[in-house]
Legacy VTK file of the C-alpha trace (Angstrom):
# vtk DataFile Version 3.0
C-alpha trace
ASCII
DATASET POLYDATA
POINTS 83 float
146.341 -61.981 -163.620
144.143 -64.871 -162.536
146.034 -66.162 -159.488
147.901 -64.169 -156.901
151.594 -63.691 -157.649
153.677 -64.228 -154.521
156.246 -61.449 -154.114
157.770 -62.203 -150.715
157.385 -64.355 -147.614
158.563 -63.113 -144.220
158.727 -65.515 -141.276
156.752 -64.024 -138.380
157.214 -66.872 -135.864
157.261 -70.698 -135.821
153.606 -70.965 -136.914
153.021 -67.823 -138.992
154.418 -65.967 -141.969
153.598 -62.711 -143.708
153.013 -63.031 -147.448
153.131 -60.109 -149.858
151.432 -60.768 -153.179
149.797 -59.138 -156.172
146.390 -60.212 -157.419
142.987 -59.143 -158.634
139.809 -58.318 -156.758
136.610 -57.363 -158.536
138.546 -56.496 -161.688
141.160 -54.331 -159.938
144.830 -55.150 -159.411
145.613 -55.140 -155.687
148.526 -55.744 -153.368
147.962 -58.117 -150.444
149.887 -58.201 -147.176
148.455 -61.080 -145.165
149.391 -63.325 -142.248
149.308 -67.049 -143.062
149.257 -69.688 -140.310
149.988 -73.389 -140.067
146.653 -75.210 -139.657
146.136 -78.419 -137.667
146.603 -80.472 -140.853
149.988 -78.810 -141.458
148.810 -76.740 -144.446
149.403 -72.991 -144.548
146.152 -70.990 -144.618
145.445 -67.246 -144.844
144.225 -65.570 -141.662
141.859 -62.633 -141.411
144.830 -60.464 -140.413
146.104 -58.411 -143.286
145.161 -55.863 -145.856
144.587 -55.446 -149.562
144.899 -52.144 -151.380
144.992 -50.761 -154.904
148.358 -51.401 -156.506
148.671 -47.703 -157.412
149.067 -46.998 -153.665
152.277 -49.086 -153.492
154.676 -46.105 -153.813
152.947 -44.286 -150.941
152.783 -47.437 -148.774
156.480 -48.175 -149.489
157.425 -44.598 -148.573
155.491 -44.883 -145.288
157.187 -48.199 -144.452
160.614 -46.651 -145.113
159.721 -43.776 -142.784
158.607 -46.271 -140.101
161.920 -48.145 -140.490
163.891 -44.895 -140.216
162.032 -43.875 -137.054
162.453 -47.345 -135.537
166.194 -47.101 -136.256
166.458 -43.643 -134.676
164.661 -44.953 -131.565
167.025 -47.916 -131.350
164.221 -50.418 -131.926
165.905 -52.095 -134.906
169.450 -52.282 -136.250
170.240 -49.864 -139.055
169.525 -51.284 -142.498
172.460 -51.580 -144.890
172.410 -48.622 -147.273
LINES 1 84
83 0 1 2 3 4 5 6 7 8 9 10 11 12 13 14 15 16 17 18 19 20 21 22 23 24 25 26 27 28 29 30 31 32 33 34 35 36 37 38 39 40 41 42 43 44 45 46 47 48 49 50 51 52 53 54 55 56 57 58 59 60 61 62 63 64 65 66 67 68 69 70 71 72 73 74 75 76 77 78 79 80 81 82
């Protein structure tokens, strides 16, 4: 894998989006979750905000995100997700 493979783009606001991708770093496959912003020239650029982690941690990260969603639902912070 030479270039990052874009998995998903989530609109954060009118100037920013969150991109989830898979790529390589120092010979290891990693998952990236990074905020991209619209620069003055109109091009989208990666910000310093985000994280990269070993791809083998994806199941644990996904489980934690599902738990966060469930708690946010139970607190009335977000609408229940379709099941």
